[in-house]
N, CA, C and O atoms as a GROMACS GRO file, in nm:
protein
  452
    1MET      N    1   0.038  -0.125  -0.014
    1MET     CA    2   0.016  -0.024   0.021
    1MET      C    3   0.074   0.140   0.021
    1MET      O    4   0.132   0.203   0.109
    2ALA      N    5   0.036   0.173  -0.102
    2ALA     CA    6   0.122   0.315  -0.102
    2ALA      C    7   0.082   0.470   0.035
    2ALA      O    8  -0.022   0.505   0.090
    3TYR      N    9   0.186   0.506   0.040
    3TYR     CA   10   0.138   0.618   0.174
    3TYR      C   11   0.117   0.727   0.124
    3TYR      O   12   0.167   0.725   0.011
    4ASP      N   13   0.050   0.862   0.153
    4ASP     CA   14   0.066   1.005   0.116
    4ASP      C   15   0.156   1.059   0.153
    4ASP      O   16   0.200   1.098   0.261
    5GLU      N   17   0.183   1.060   0.057
    5GLU     CA   18   0.327   1.209   0.070
    5GLU      C   19   0.310   1.308   0.136
    5GLU      O   20   0.390   1.337   0.225
    6MET      N   21   0.192   1.390   0.104
    6MET     CA   22   0.202   1.481   0.138
    6MET      C   23   0.143   1.477   0.342
    6MET      O   24   0.110   1.577   0.405
    7LEU      N   25   0.146   1.403   0.370
    7LEU     CA   26   0.091   1.411   0.487
    7LEU      C   27   0.258   1.375   0.534
    7LEU      O   28   0.319   1.462   0.595
    8ALA      N   29   0.334   1.227   0.497
    8ALA     CA   30   0.446   1.220   0.523
    8ALA      C   31   0.476   1.357   0.526
    8ALA      O   32   0.481   1.404   0.640
    9ALA      N   33   0.498   1.441   0.426
    9ALA     CA   34   0.557   1.583   0.465
    9ALA      C   35   0.535   1.653   0.536
    9ALA      O   36   0.626   1.721   0.582
   10ARG      N   37   0.386   1.672   0.583
   10ARG     CA   38   0.367   1.727   0.739
   10ARG      C   39   0.431   1.665   0.855
   10ARG      O   40   0.487   1.733   0.941
   11VAL      N   41   0.422   1.525   0.860
   11VAL     CA   42   0.498   1.455   0.994
   11VAL      C   43   0.703   1.485   0.948
   11VAL      O   44   0.798   1.508   1.023
   12ARG      N   45   0.699   1.479   0.889
   12ARG     CA   46   0.878   1.506   0.852
   12ARG      C   47   0.886   1.670   0.930
   12ARG      O   48   0.939   1.729   1.024
   13ALA      N   49   0.814   1.685   0.841
   13ALA     CA   50   0.844   1.915   0.932
   13ALA      C   51   0.813   1.896   1.088
   13ALA      O   52   0.839   1.978   1.176
   14ALA      N   53   0.764   1.796   1.101
   14ALA     CA   54   0.714   1.849   1.245
   14ALA      C   55   0.814   1.791   1.368
   14ALA      O   56   0.853   1.826   1.479
   15VAL      N   57   0.830   1.667   1.264
   15VAL     CA   58   1.001   1.630   1.372
   15VAL      C   59   1.126   1.620   1.316
   15VAL      O   60   1.218   1.543   1.346
   16ALA      N   61   1.120   1.727   1.211
   16ALA     CA   62   1.252   1.814   1.169
   16ALA      C   63   1.336   1.886   1.294
   16ALA      O   64   1.456   1.886   1.270
   17HIS      N   65   1.305   1.938   1.401
   17HIS     CA   66   1.382   1.972   1.490
   17HIS      C   67   1.446   1.861   1.607
   17HIS      O   68   1.529   1.892   1.692
   18LEU      N   69   1.388   1.732   1.588
   18LEU     CA   70   1.456   1.638   1.656
   18LEU      C   71   1.594   1.625   1.611
   18LEU      O   72   1.629   1.662   1.499
   19PRO      N   73   1.677   1.567   1.704
   19PRO     CA   74   1.868   1.520   1.676
   19PRO      C   75   1.831   1.408   1.574
   19PRO      O   76   1.866   1.417   1.456
   20GLU      N   77   1.734   1.266   1.636
   20GLU     CA   78   1.788   1.162   1.580
   20GLU      C   79   1.570   1.104   1.501
   20GLU      O   80   1.478   1.046   1.559
   21VAL      N   81   1.579   1.156   1.364
   21VAL     CA   82   1.525   1.071   1.379
   21VAL      C   83   1.577   0.981   1.190
   21VAL      O   84   1.649   1.004   1.093
   22GLU      N   85   1.484   0.882   1.239
   22GLU     CA   86   1.514   0.841   1.113
   22GLU      C   87   1.362   0.767   1.049
   22GLU      O   88   1.292   0.707   1.131
   23GLU      N   89   1.307   0.775   0.883
   23GLU     CA   90   1.232   0.730   0.810
   23GLU      C   91   1.248   0.563   0.761
   23GLU      O   92   1.362   0.555   0.716
   24LYS      N   93   1.201   0.467   0.753
   24LYS     CA   94   1.231   0.331   0.747
   24LYS      C   95   1.099   0.316   0.697
   24LYS      O   96   1.009   0.391   0.736
   25THR      N   97   1.078   0.211   0.601
   25THR     CA   98   0.934   0.174   0.559
   25THR      C   99   0.924   0.048   0.642
   25THR      O  100   1.016  -0.033   0.654
   26MET      N  101   0.772   0.038   0.712
   26MET     CA  102   0.698  -0.077   0.722
   26MET      C  103   0.605  -0.029   0.809
   26MET      O  104   0.609   0.089   0.842
   27PHE      N  105   0.500  -0.122   0.862
   27PHE     CA  106   0.381  -0.217   0.822
   27PHE      C  107   0.355  -0.089   0.719
   27PHE      O  108   0.336   0.020   0.772
   28SER      N  109   0.353  -0.098   0.579
   28SER     CA  110   0.332  -0.099   0.434
   28SER      C  111   0.250   0.077   0.471
   28SER      O  112   0.150   0.146   0.448
   29GLY      N  113   0.366   0.076   0.536
   29GLY     CA  114   0.366   0.250   0.480
   29GLY      C  115   0.557   0.352   0.547
   29GLY      O  116   0.667   0.297   0.538
   30LEU      N  117   0.536   0.478   0.599
   30LEU     CA  118   0.704   0.517   0.630
   30LEU      C  119   0.645   0.564   0.768
   30LEU      O  120   0.564   0.645   0.815
   31ALA      N  121   0.741   0.457   0.810
   31ALA     CA  122   0.757   0.539   0.999
   31ALA      C  123   0.834   0.632   1.042
   31ALA      O  124   0.916   0.644   0.951
   32PHE      N  125   0.871   0.737   1.158
   32PHE     CA  126   0.889   0.809   1.155
   32PHE      C  127   0.983   0.740   1.330
   32PHE      O  128   0.933   0.738   1.443
   33MET      N  129   1.095   0.702   1.297
   33MET     CA  130   1.160   0.630   1.456
   33MET      C  131   1.241   0.791   1.474
   33MET      O  132   1.300   0.876   1.407
   34VAL      N  133   1.204   0.768   1.590
   34VAL     CA  134   1.240   0.904   1.680
   34VAL      C  135   1.354   0.768   1.788
   34VAL      O  136   1.312   0.662   1.834
   35ASN      N  137   1.485   0.818   1.797
   35ASN     CA  138   1.570   0.769   1.918
   35ASN      C  139   1.544   0.629   1.896
   35ASN      O  140   1.509   0.573   2.000
   36GLY      N  141   1.552   0.538   1.778
   36GLY     CA  142   1.544   0.441   1.726
   36GLY      C  143   1.451   0.409   1.771
   36GLY      O  144   1.482   0.321   1.851
   37LYS      N  145   1.310   0.430   1.773
   37LYS     CA  146   1.166   0.330   1.827
   37LYS      C  147   1.104   0.430   1.760
   37LYS      O  148   1.119   0.552   1.762
   38MET      N  149   1.014   0.342   1.686
   38MET     CA  150   0.924   0.393   1.631
   38MET      C  151   0.804   0.460   1.676
   38MET      O  152   0.717   0.400   1.739
   39CYS      N  153   0.794   0.607   1.638
   39CYS     CA  154   0.702   0.706   1.724
   39CYS      C  155   0.603   0.748   1.636
   39CYS      O  156   0.514   0.798   1.705
   40VAL      N  157   0.577   0.752   1.530
   40VAL     CA  158   0.455   0.764   1.452
   40VAL      C  159   0.487   0.730   1.266
   40VAL      O  160   0.588   0.743   1.196
   41ASN      N  161   0.369   0.689   1.242
   41ASN     CA  162   0.381   0.614   1.093
   41ASN      C  163   0.248   0.679   1.015
   41ASN      O  164   0.151   0.742   1.055
   42VAL      N  165   0.295   0.629   0.878
   42VAL     CA  166   0.216   0.718   0.764
   42VAL      C  167   0.159   0.602   0.717
   42VAL      O  168   0.235   0.526   0.655
   43SER      N  169   0.073   0.577   0.727
   43SER     CA  170  -0.013   0.395   0.653
   43SER      C  171  -0.140   0.479   0.578
   43SER      O  172  -0.236   0.542   0.622
   44GLY      N  173  -0.078   0.440   0.415
   44GLY     CA  174  -0.205   0.520   0.360
   44GLY      C  175  -0.216   0.651   0.383
   44GLY      O  176  -0.111   0.715   0.378
   45ASN      N  177  -0.359   0.732   0.416
   45ASN     CA  178  -0.360   0.828   0.437
   45ASN      C  179  -0.409   0.838   0.567
   45ASN      O  180  -0.465   0.947   0.580
   46ARG      N  181  -0.412   0.772   0.670
   46ARG     CA  182  -0.365   0.751   0.820
   46ARG      C  183  -0.224   0.766   0.846
   46ARG      O  184  -0.120   0.750   0.782
   47LEU      N  185  -0.268   0.812   0.993
   47LEU     CA  186  -0.164   0.836   1.056
   47LEU      C  187  -0.156   0.657   1.157
   47LEU      O  188  -0.246   0.579   1.186
   48MET      N  189  -0.058   0.654   1.175
   48MET     CA  190  -0.071   0.517   1.256
   48MET      C  191   0.034   0.558   1.389
   48MET      O  192   0.152   0.529   1.369
   49CYS      N  193  -0.003   0.629   1.539
   49CYS     CA  194   0.030   0.677   1.655
   49CYS      C  195   0.102   0.580   1.709
   49CYS      O  196   0.098   0.475   1.644
   50ARG      N  197   0.198   0.577   1.852
   50ARG     CA  198   0.293   0.492   1.953
   50ARG      C  199   0.223   0.578   2.060
   50ARG      O  200   0.281   0.686   2.054
   51PHE      N  201   0.126   0.586   2.158
   51PHE     CA  202   0.134   0.601   2.218
   51PHE      C  203   0.175   0.550   2.360
   51PHE      O  204   0.261   0.463   2.368
   52ASP      N  205   0.103   0.611   2.496
   52ASP     CA  206   0.061   0.540   2.622
   52ASP      C  207  -0.070   0.526   2.636
   52ASP      O  208  -0.170   0.594   2.658
   53PRO      N  209  -0.020   0.364   2.606
   53PRO     CA  210  -0.158   0.288   2.688
   53PRO      C  211  -0.232   0.362   2.742
   53PRO      O  212  -0.345   0.390   2.702
   54ALA      N  213  -0.167   0.411   2.860
   54ALA     CA  214  -0.308   0.458   2.993
   54ALA      C  215  -0.381   0.553   2.895
   54ALA      O  216  -0.500   0.522   2.890
   55LEU      N  217  -0.355   0.642   2.827
   55LEU     CA  218  -0.402   0.716   2.722
   55LEU      C  219  -0.514   0.655   2.673
   55LEU      O  220  -0.596   0.718   2.607
   56THR      N  221  -0.523   0.574   2.690
   56THR     CA  222  -0.607   0.463   2.574
   56THR      C  223  -0.715   0.517   2.537
   56THR      O  224  -0.735   0.536   2.417
   57ASP      N  225  -0.854   0.573   2.680
   57ASP     CA  226  -0.998   0.582   2.643
   57ASP      C  227  -0.959   0.755   2.622
   57ASP      O  228  -1.035   0.795   2.534
   58VAL      N  229  -0.876   0.862   2.668
   58VAL     CA  230  -0.912   0.939   2.604
   58VAL      C  231  -0.874   0.988   2.440
   58VAL      O  232  -0.910   1.083   2.370
   59MET      N  233  -0.767   0.850   2.415
   59MET     CA  234  -0.755   0.905   2.287
   59MET      C  235  -0.875   0.833   2.183
   59MET      O  236  -0.904   0.862   2.067
   60ALA      N  237  -0.927   0.740   2.264
   60ALA     CA  238  -1.047   0.650   2.171
   60ALA      C  239  -1.101   0.828   2.149
   60ALA      O  240  -1.072   0.858   2.033
   61GLU      N  241  -1.157   0.932   2.211
   61GLU     CA  242  -1.256   0.990   2.193
   61GLU      C  243  -1.232   1.102   2.088
   61GLU      O  244  -1.301   1.182   2.024
   62ARG      N  245  -1.118   1.072   2.099
   62ARG     CA  246  -1.090   1.146   1.973
   62ARG      C  247  -1.138   1.081   1.849
   62ARG      O  248  -1.153   0.962   1.822
   63SER      N  249  -1.169   1.250   1.741
   63SER     CA  250  -1.190   1.195   1.631
   63SER      C  251  -1.092   1.106   1.529
   63SER      O  252  -0.969   1.102   1.529
   64GLY      N  253  -1.149   1.063   1.476
   64GLY     CA  254  -1.096   0.994   1.365
   64GLY      C  255  -1.003   0.854   1.443
   64GLY      O  256  -0.917   0.784   1.390
   65PHE      N  257  -1.047   0.849   1.554
   65PHE     CA  258  -0.919   0.744   1.647
   65PHE      C  259  -0.970   0.593   1.598
   65PHE      O  260  -1.091   0.581   1.621
   66GLU      N  261  -0.935   0.523   1.561
   66GLU     CA  262  -0.936   0.356   1.509
   66GLU      C  263  -0.856   0.287   1.583
   66GLU      O  264  -0.741   0.328   1.594
   67GLU      N  265  -0.905   0.143   1.664
   67GLU     CA  266  -0.824   0.092   1.712
   67GLU      C  267  -0.714   0.024   1.612
   67GLU      O  268  -0.738   0.017   1.491
   68MET      N  269  -0.601  -0.020   1.661
   68MET     CA  270  -0.504  -0.107   1.527
   68MET      C  271  -0.494  -0.242   1.611
   68MET      O  272  -0.458  -0.265   1.726
   69VAL      N  273  -0.549  -0.336   1.489
   69VAL     CA  274  -0.574  -0.463   1.529
   69VAL      C  275  -0.465  -0.537   1.470
   69VAL      O  276  -0.414  -0.490   1.369
   70MET      N  277  -0.426  -0.633   1.514
   70MET     CA  278  -0.289  -0.709   1.426
   70MET      C  279  -0.340  -0.856   1.482
   70MET      O  280  -0.392  -0.875   1.592
   71LYS      N  281  -0.321  -0.928   1.406
   71LYS     CA  282  -0.323  -1.067   1.367
   71LYS      C  283  -0.485  -1.124   1.500
   71LYS      O  284  -0.479  -1.211   1.586
   72GLY      N  285  -0.602  -1.037   1.466
   72GLY     CA  286  -0.715  -1.048   1.562
   72GLY      C  287  -0.670  -0.911   1.705
   72GLY      O  288  -0.743  -0.831   1.764
   73ARG      N  289  -0.588  -0.926   1.711
   73ARG     CA  290  -0.504  -0.885   1.868
   73ARG      C  291  -0.530  -0.683   1.877
   73ARG      O  292  -0.530  -0.600   1.785
   74VAL      N  293  -0.542  -0.672   1.963
   74VAL     CA  294  -0.585  -0.498   1.944
   74VAL      C  295  -0.448  -0.509   1.999
   74VAL      O  296  -0.412  -0.610   2.060
   75LEU      N  297  -0.367  -0.402   1.979
   75LEU     CA  298  -0.250  -0.346   2.030
   75LEU      C  299  -0.270  -0.260   2.082
   75LEU      O  300  -0.338  -0.181   2.016
   76LYS      N  301  -0.244  -0.224   2.186
   76LYS     CA  302  -0.222  -0.149   2.327
   76LYS      C  303  -0.126  -0.026   2.294
   76LYS      O  304  -0.007  -0.045   2.270
   77GLY      N  305  -0.178   0.088   2.295
   77GLY     CA  306  -0.065   0.186   2.252
   77GLY      C  307  -0.038   0.191   2.148
   77GLY      O  308   0.080   0.223   2.130
   78TYR      N  309  -0.136   0.161   1.998
   78TYR     CA  310  -0.119   0.170   1.940
   78TYR      C  311  -0.244   0.232   1.877
   78TYR      O  312  -0.350   0.185   1.920
   79CYS      N  313  -0.255   0.329   1.782
   79CYS     CA  314  -0.363   0.358   1.721
   79CYS      C  315  -0.424   0.402   1.558
   79CYS      O  316  -0.403   0.523   1.549
   80TYR      N  317  -0.461   0.373   1.484
   80TYR     CA  318  -0.481   0.446   1.331
   80TYR      C  319  -0.562   0.588   1.357
   80TYR      O  320  -0.623   0.607   1.462
   81VAL      N  321  -0.554   0.720   1.214
   81VAL     CA  322  -0.662   0.784   1.288
   81VAL      C  323  -0.685   0.850   1.168
   81VAL      O  324  -0.584   0.875   1.103
   82ALA      N  325  -0.750   0.871   1.140
   82ALA     CA  326  -0.815   0.854   0.988
   82ALA      C  327  -0.847   1.024   0.981
   82ALA      O  328  -0.907   1.085   1.070
   83PRO      N  329  -0.798   1.080   0.869
   83PRO     CA  330  -0.807   1.211   0.833
   83PRO      C  331  -0.858   1.314   0.870
   83PRO      O  332  -0.804   1.425   0.876
   84GLU      N  333  -1.012   1.273   0.908
   84GLU     CA  334  -1.025   1.375   0.975
   84GLU      C  335  -1.028   1.378   1.162
   84GLU      O  336  -1.109   1.408   1.249
   85GLY      N  337  -0.962   1.355   1.159
   85GLY     CA  338  -0.857   1.331   1.316
   85GLY      C  339  -0.747   1.438   1.330
   85GLY      O  340  -0.733   1.503   1.433
   86PHE      N  341  -0.687   1.449   1.245
   86PHE     CA  342  -0.592   1.537   1.229
   86PHE      C  343  -0.574   1.646   1.088
   86PHE      O  344  -0.460   1.688   1.063
   87ARG      N  345  -0.665   1.679   1.019
   87ARG     CA  346  -0.669   1.788   0.933
   87ARG      C  347  -0.655   1.902   0.987
   87ARG      O  348  -0.567   1.964   0.927
   88SER      N  349  -0.704   1.969   1.082
   88SER     CA  350  -0.679   2.083   1.143
   88SER      C  351  -0.541   2.111   1.212
   88SER      O  352  -0.488   2.000   1.226
   89LYS      N  353  -0.437   2.233   1.276
   89LYS     CA  354  -0.285   2.202   1.224
   89LYS      C  355  -0.288   2.206   1.395
   89LYS      O  356  -0.181   2.233   1.450
   90ASP      N  357  -0.402   2.181   1.476
   90ASP     CA  358  -0.404   2.204   1.636
   90ASP      C  359  -0.432   2.026   1.616
   90ASP      O  360  -0.367   1.967   1.703
   91ASP      N  361  -0.495   1.947   1.546
   91ASP     CA  362  -0.493   1.839   1.608
   91ASP      C  363  -0.449   1.739   1.552
   91ASP      O  364  -0.471   1.620   1.575
   92PHE      N  365  -0.366   1.799   1.457
   92PHE     CA  366  -0.237   1.714   1.376
   92PHE      C  367  -0.134   1.709   1.501
   92PHE      O  368  -0.095   1.614   1.569
   93ASN      N  369  -0.105   1.841   1.505
   93ASN     CA  370  -0.054   1.844   1.633
   93ASN      C  371  -0.044   1.775   1.828
   93ASN      O  372   0.040   1.765   1.918
   94PHE      N  373  -0.154   1.752   1.809
   94PHE     CA  374  -0.227   1.678   1.947
   94PHE      C  375  -0.124   1.563   1.908
   94PHE      O  376  -0.016   1.552   1.966
   95TRP      N  377  -0.167   1.476   1.804
   95TRP     CA  378  -0.140   1.352   1.733
   95TRP      C  379   0.024   1.339   1.789
   95TRP      O  380   0.080   1.265   1.871
   96ILE      N  381   0.062   1.435   1.713
   96ILE     CA  382   0.214   1.459   1.700
   96ILE      C  383   0.238   1.486   1.871
   96ILE      O  384   0.263   1.394   1.949
   97GLU      N  385   0.234   1.542   1.886
   97GLU     CA  386   0.295   1.572   2.015
   97GLU      C  387   0.283   1.451   2.189
   97GLU      O  388   0.350   1.453   2.292
   98ARG      N  389   0.152   1.354   2.141
   98ARG     CA  390   0.119   1.250   2.204
   98ARG      C  391   0.224   1.131   2.164
   98ARG      O  392   0.261   1.058   2.256
   99CYS      N  393   0.274   1.108   2.031
   99CYS     CA  394   0.334   1.007   2.039
   99CYS      C  395   0.478   1.062   2.041
   99CYS      O  396   0.566   0.978   2.059
  100LEU      N  397   0.516   1.195   2.025
  100LEU     CA  398   0.654   1.168   2.108
  100LEU      C  399   0.730   1.140   2.253
  100LEU      O  400   0.828   1.080   2.298
  101ASP      N  401   0.553   1.272   2.320
  101ASP     CA  402   0.558   1.232   2.459
  101ASP      C  403   0.588   1.078   2.528
  101ASP      O  404   0.639   1.039   2.633
  102PHE      N  405   0.525   1.012   2.406
  102PHE     CA  406   0.601   0.861   2.451
  102PHE      C  407   0.664   0.808   2.459
  102PHE      O  408   0.710   0.736   2.548
  103ASN      N  409   0.697   0.847   2.299
  103ASN     CA  410   0.840   0.847   2.284
  103ASN      C  411   0.967   0.793   2.387
  103ASN      O  412   1.046   0.699   2.391
  104LYS      N  413   0.937   0.909   2.465
  104LYS     CA  414   1.104   0.933   2.561
  104LYS      C  415   1.057   0.815   2.670
  104LYS      O  416   1.101   0.846   2.781
  105HIS      N  417   0.998   0.715   2.673
  105HIS     CA  418   0.971   0.657   2.751
  105HIS      C  419   0.959   0.492   2.692
  105HIS      O  420   1.017   0.399   2.748
  106ALA      N  421   0.893   0.480   2.601
  106ALA     CA  422   0.857   0.368   2.497
  106ALA      C  423   1.028   0.254   2.476
  106ALA      O  424   1.140   0.298   2.452
  107LYS      N  425   0.994   0.121   2.494
  107LYS     CA  426   1.101   0.041   2.452
  107LYS      C  427   1.134   0.028   2.341
  107LYS      O  428   1.038   0.002   2.269
  108ALA      N  429   1.219   0.032   2.295
  108ALA     CA  430   1.255  -0.027   2.155
  108ALA      C  431   1.290  -0.158   2.118
  108ALA      O  432   1.366  -0.216   2.195
  109SER      N  433   1.243  -0.229   1.996
  109SER     CA  434   1.248  -0.347   1.982
  109SER      C  435   1.338  -0.367   1.968
  109SER      O  436   1.434  -0.293   1.948
  110LYS      N  437   1.327  -0.512   1.979
  110LYS     CA  438   1.484  -0.606   1.966
  110LYS      C  439   1.576  -0.618   1.915
  110LYS      O  440   1.574  -0.741   1.922
  111LYS      N  441   1.688  -0.592   1.850
  111LYS     CA  442   1.706  -0.596   1.701
  111LYS      C  443   1.768  -0.716   1.672
  111LYS      O  444   1.840  -0.785   1.744
  112LYS      N  445   1.728  -0.735   1.544
  112LYS     CA  446   1.743  -0.874   1.502
  112LYS      C  447   1.908  -0.843   1.420
  112LYS      O  448   1.977  -0.759   1.361
  113ASN      N  449   1.900  -1.034   1.490
  113ASN     CA  450   2.033  -1.028   1.416
  113ASN      C  451   2.044  -1.063   1.248
  113ASN      O  452   2.153  -1.057   1.190
   0.00000   0.00000   0.00000
């Protein structure tokens, strides 16, 4: 699946001030790795966000929120956000800020040999 280049450019601009950002193809989209950890992903025309699982109820109330389900299992601390949930600058910044806030505490995935 291709990803929305304009949405990727918005994310790129939002994280440009950070010292350690890497872009990587994953989850059928473009992932923005911050400090070696997946932070936010552009998947099709949606954002895939990694956030503090303790905030799930708050996040679920936001427009555009969609649970992330993988292999029939809901992944806690991850969600998709449909375009209506980040159309405005304030809404977009809300999602990016939650992802960056959690990134400071998130565990990095184990490196494959």
